[in-house]
C-alpha positions as CSV (number, residue, x, y, z in Angstrom):
1,M,1.5,-0.7,0.8
2,P,-0.6,-2.7,1.4
3,E,0.9,-4.4,4.4
4,L,-0.3,-7.2,6.7
5,P,-3.4,-5.5,8.2
6,E,-4.6,-4.3,4.8
7,V,-4.1,-7.7,3.2
8,E,-5.8,-9.4,6.1
9,T,-8.7,-7.0,5.7
10,V,-9.0,-7.7,2.0
11,A,-9.0,-11.5,2.6
12,R,-11.7,-11.2,5.2
13,T,-14.0,-8.9,3.2
14,L,-13.4,-10.8,-0.1
15,A,-14.3,-14.3,1.4
16,P,-18.1,-13.7,1.7
17,H,-18.2,-12.6,-2.0
18,V,-16.4,-15.6,-3.5
19,N,-16.4,-18.6,-1.2
20,G,-18.0,-21.6,-2.9
21,S,-18.0,-19.9,-6.3
22,R,-17.2,-21.8,-9.4
23,I,-14.8,-20.2,-11.8
24,T,-16.5,-20.1,-15.2
25,G,-14.0,-18.1,-17.1
26,V,-10.6,-16.3,-17.0
27,E,-9.4,-13.3,-18.9
28,V,-5.9,-11.8,-18.8
29,L,-5.7,-8.2,-20.0
30,R,-2.0,-7.7,-19.2
31,A,0.3,-10.7,-19.6
32,S,2.9,-9.3,-17.1
33,A,0.3,-9.6,-14.3
34,V,0.7,-13.4,-14.4
35,H,3.7,-14.7,-12.5
36,P,6.3,-16.4,-14.8
37,L,5.9,-19.7,-12.9
38,S,2.2,-19.7,-13.0
39,L,0.1,-22.4,-14.6
40,P,-1.9,-21.1,-17.6
41,P,-4.8,-19.1,-16.0
42,A,-7.2,-21.0,-18.2
43,T,-6.6,-24.1,-16.0
44,L,-8.6,-22.4,-13.3
45,A,-11.9,-22.7,-15.3
46,G,-14.2,-25.2,-13.6
47,L,-12.5,-25.0,-10.2
48,V,-14.3,-23.8,-7.0
49,I,-13.0,-21.2,-4.6
50,A,-12.9,-23.1,-1.3
51,G,-11.5,-20.3,0.8
52,V,-9.6,-17.0,1.1
53,R,-6.7,-16.5,3.4
54,R,-3.5,-14.5,3.8
55,R,0.2,-15.3,4.1
56,G,2.5,-12.3,4.7
57,K,1.4,-9.8,2.1
58,L,-0.2,-12.4,-0.2
59,I,-3.8,-13.1,-0.7
60,L,-4.4,-16.9,-1.2
61,L,-7.5,-18.2,-2.9
62,D,-7.8,-22.0,-2.3
63,V,-9.3,-23.7,-5.3
64,A,-10.4,-27.3,-6.0
65,P,-12.4,-29.3,-8.5
66,A,-16.1,-29.2,-7.8
67,D,-16.6,-33.0,-8.1
68,K,-13.3,-34.4,-6.6
69,P,-11.9,-34.3,-3.1
70,R,-8.4,-33.6,-4.3
71,N,-6.8,-31.8,-7.2
72,P,-5.3,-34.0,-9.8
73,G,-1.7,-33.3,-10.9
74,G,-1.2,-30.2,-13.0
75,V,-4.4,-28.5,-11.7
76,P,-4.0,-25.4,-9.5
77,S,-4.8,-25.8,-5.8
78,L,-4.5,-22.1,-5.1
79,V,-4.1,-18.7,-6.6
80,A,-1.6,-16.4,-4.9
81,V,-2.2,-12.7,-5.5
82,H,0.6,-10.3,-4.6
83,L,-1.0,-6.8,-4.4
84,R,2.3,-5.0,-4.3
85,M,1.8,-1.2,-4.2
86,T,-1.6,-0.6,-5.8
87,G,-3.3,-4.0,-6.5
88,R,-6.9,-4.4,-5.6
89,L,-9.3,-7.4,-5.7
90,L,-12.8,-6.2,-6.5
91,P,-16.0,-8.3,-6.8
92,R,-18.4,-6.8,-9.4
93,P,-21.7,-7.8,-11.0
94,A,-21.7,-10.0,-14.1
95,G,-21.2,-8.1,-17.3
96,T,-19.2,-5.2,-15.6
97,A,-16.7,-4.0,-18.2
98,P,-13.0,-4.0,-17.2
99,G,-11.6,-0.7,-16.1
100,P,-8.5,1.0,-17.4
101,Y,-6.3,-0.7,-14.7
102,T,-7.9,-4.1,-14.8
103,R,-5.1,-6.6,-15.4
104,W,-6.9,-9.9,-14.8
105,L,-10.4,-11.1,-14.1
106,L,-12.4,-14.2,-13.1
107,D,-16.0,-14.9,-14.1
108,L,-17.7,-16.7,-11.2
109,E,-20.9,-18.5,-10.5
110,K,-21.9,-18.2,-6.8
111,P,-23.4,-21.2,-4.9
112,D,-26.9,-19.9,-5.6
113,G,-26.2,-19.6,-9.3
114,T,-25.7,-15.8,-9.4
115,P,-22.9,-14.8,-11.8
116,Q,-20.4,-12.2,-10.9
117,R,-16.9,-11.1,-11.7
118,L,-13.7,-10.7,-9.7
119,F,-11.3,-8.0,-11.0
120,F,-7.6,-7.6,-10.2
121,D,-7.0,-3.9,-10.8
122,D,-3.5,-2.5,-10.4
123,T,-2.7,1.1,-11.3
124,R,1.1,0.7,-11.0
125,A,1.0,-2.7,-12.7
126,F,3.6,-4.2,-10.2
127,G,1.2,-6.9,-8.8
128,T,1.1,-10.5,-9.9
129,V,-1.3,-13.4,-9.9
130,F,0.1,-17.0,-9.6
131,A,-2.1,-20.1,-10.3
132,A,0.0,-22.8,-8.5
133,T,0.3,-26.3,-7.3
134,P,2.1,-26.9,-4.0
135,G,5.2,-28.0,-6.0
136,L,5.2,-24.8,-8.2
137,L,4.8,-22.6,-5.1
138,Q,7.9,-24.1,-3.6
139,Q,9.8,-23.0,-6.8
140,W,9.0,-19.4,-6.0
141,E,11.9,-18.0,-4.0
142,F,9.9,-15.3,-2.4
143,W,7.4,-17.9,-1.0
144,R,10.1,-20.3,0.2
145,G,11.9,-17.5,2.0
146,L,8.9,-16.0,3.8
147,G,9.5,-15.7,7.6
148,P,6.9,-16.6,10.2
149,E,3.7,-14.6,10.8
150,P,4.4,-12.0,13.5
151,L,1.1,-12.5,15.2
152,E,2.0,-16.1,15.8
153,L,5.6,-15.6,16.9
154,T,6.8,-16.5,20.4
155,P,9.4,-14.3,22.1
156,D,12.0,-17.1,21.7
157,G,11.1,-17.5,18.0
158,F,11.4,-13.8,17.4
159,D,14.7,-13.7,19.2
160,R,16.0,-16.4,16.9
161,R,15.1,-14.4,13.8
162,L,17.1,-11.3,14.9
163,S,20.8,-11.3,14.4
164,G,23.6,-9.2,12.9
165,R,24.6,-5.6,12.9
166,R,22.0,-4.1,10.5
167,A,19.4,-1.6,11.7
168,I,16.4,-3.1,13.5
169,K,14.1,-1.4,11.0
170,A,15.9,-3.1,8.1
171,A,15.4,-6.5,9.9
172,L,11.7,-5.8,10.4
173,L,11.2,-4.9,6.7
174,D,13.0,-8.2,5.6
175,Q,10.2,-10.6,4.7
176,R,12.5,-13.5,5.5
177,V,12.7,-12.4,9.1
178,V,8.9,-11.8,9.7
179,A,6.3,-11.8,7.0
180,G,4.0,-8.9,6.3
181,I,5.7,-5.9,7.9
182,G,6.3,-2.8,5.9
183,N,7.2,0.8,6.4
184,I,4.1,1.9,8.3
185,Y,3.9,-0.8,10.9
186,A,7.7,-1.0,11.4
187,D,7.7,2.7,12.3
188,E,4.7,2.5,14.5
189,A,5.9,-0.6,16.4
190,L,9.3,0.8,17.0
191,H,7.8,3.9,18.4
192,R,5.5,2.0,20.7
193,A,8.4,-0.1,21.9
194,G,10.6,2.9,22.5
195,I,13.4,1.7,20.2
196,D,15.4,3.9,17.7
197,P,14.9,2.4,14.2
198,R,18.7,2.9,13.5
199,R,19.9,0.7,16.3
200,P,21.8,-2.4,15.3
201,V,19.9,-5.6,15.9
202,A,22.7,-7.1,17.9
203,D,22.5,-4.3,20.4
204,L,19.0,-5.0,21.5
205,G,18.7,-6.8,24.8
206,P,16.2,-9.6,25.6
207,A,13.7,-7.2,27.3
208,E,13.8,-4.8,24.3
209,R,13.2,-7.7,21.9
210,R,10.2,-8.9,24.0
211,R,8.9,-5.4,24.1
212,L,9.2,-4.9,20.4
213,L,7.4,-8.2,19.6
214,G,4.6,-7.1,21.9
215,A,4.4,-3.7,20.2
216,L,4.3,-5.3,16.8
217,K,1.4,-7.6,17.8
218,D,-0.5,-4.7,19.4
219,V,-0.1,-2.4,16.4
220,L,-1.0,-5.0,13.9
221,A,-4.1,-6.1,15.9
222,L,-5.2,-2.5,16.3
223,A,-4.7,-1.9,12.6
224,I,-6.7,-5.0,11.6
225,D,-9.5,-3.9,13.9
226,Q,-9.6,-0.6,12.0
227,C,-9.5,-2.3,8.6
228,G,-5.9,-1.2,7.9
229,S,-4.5,2.2,6.8
230,S,-5.7,4.1,3.7
231,I,-2.9,6.4,2.6
232,R,-3.6,6.7,-1.1
233,D,-5.8,4.2,-3.0
234,Y,-6.1,1.2,-0.6
235,R,-9.6,-0.1,-0.3
236,D,-11.0,-3.4,1.0
237,A,-13.0,-5.8,-1.2
238,D,-16.2,-3.9,-0.4
239,G,-14.6,-0.6,-1.5
240,N,-14.2,0.8,2.0
241,A,-11.2,2.7,3.3
242,G,-9.3,1.8,6.4
243,A,-9.1,4.0,9.4
244,F,-5.8,3.3,11.2
245,Q,-4.1,6.2,9.5
246,N,-6.0,8.4,12.0
247,S,-4.1,6.7,14.8
248,F,-0.6,7.0,13.5
249,A,1.9,8.0,16.2
250,V,4.9,8.7,13.9
251,Y,4.4,7.4,10.3
252,G,4.2,10.4,8.0
253,R,4.4,12.9,10.9
254,A,8.1,14.1,10.6
255,G,8.4,17.6,12.0
256,K,5.3,17.3,14.1
257,A,5.1,16.9,17.8
258,C,5.4,13.4,19.4
259,L,2.1,12.4,20.8
260,G,3.9,10.9,23.8
261,C,6.4,13.6,24.9
262,G,5.9,16.6,22.6
263,E,9.4,16.4,21.1
264,T,9.6,17.2,17.4
265,L,9.6,14.0,15.4
266,S,12.7,13.3,13.2
267,G,12.6,12.1,9.6
268,R,15.5,10.0,8.3
269,R,16.2,7.3,5.7
270,V,16.8,3.9,7.2
271,A,17.3,0.8,5.1
272,G,16.5,3.1,2.1
273,R,13.1,3.9,3.4
274,A,11.6,7.2,4.8
275,T,11.5,6.7,8.6
276,V,10.0,8.8,11.4
277,F,10.8,8.5,15.0
278,C,11.0,10.4,18.3
279,P,14.6,11.2,19.4
280,R,13.4,11.4,23.0
281,C,11.1,8.4,23.3
282,Q,13.0,6.0,21.1
283,R,16.5,5.2,22.5
């Protein structure tokens, strides 16, 4: 947590707060929150946030000099924020004091001249912020290895990503196979597709693979429409909780009745992760 729908929601809700804002100051309160490959955060001062987008589970802030069409060498062109388990990006009024879990913050000036702050808070302190040039980003193994976006995958493209004898859930959780899928949406998609999460990838036929990709896209789209899932402390940039947790078919429901057939849902560990599935609906 958060996964693709939550990160997409954060990006969408953050953009109206920061687009076009000039970075007037940077403060790092925990050095480990800055990625080891990052340019010095101070190099962001004077740049303008040109856009907010998502790649996998990463938030990307595109930045550029205010008075030049292109970034000169050695100046960041984006800020990649990996929220990990508990990271949050929170716009706040100017002068707001950092909280106990604030790891990094930007002072901003909005296009109308209004000052504000953008906090990166992270209770568990696993998240990172990376001020990068395109070349630096390519040095990050995680970035280089990111698979395609599941919402953009074709059936043929998905089929080419799936190989080997490992469990299908393990493949879905591998960010090199598809980007952005975590425990929640792997469980939900596999249930919707009627596929046992323990089945070896190589055993899935063409029709099952197409059905699984369709289920993935449907579940992700529904979750995005409901602003993601709030299990513990996830909130979007406006501080609002998601609602998709109210629509879970299997995730977190081990021992309860399957909403499709009434069978008791099973809980197992698959690929080292807690997994819930229906032994009757998922073959």
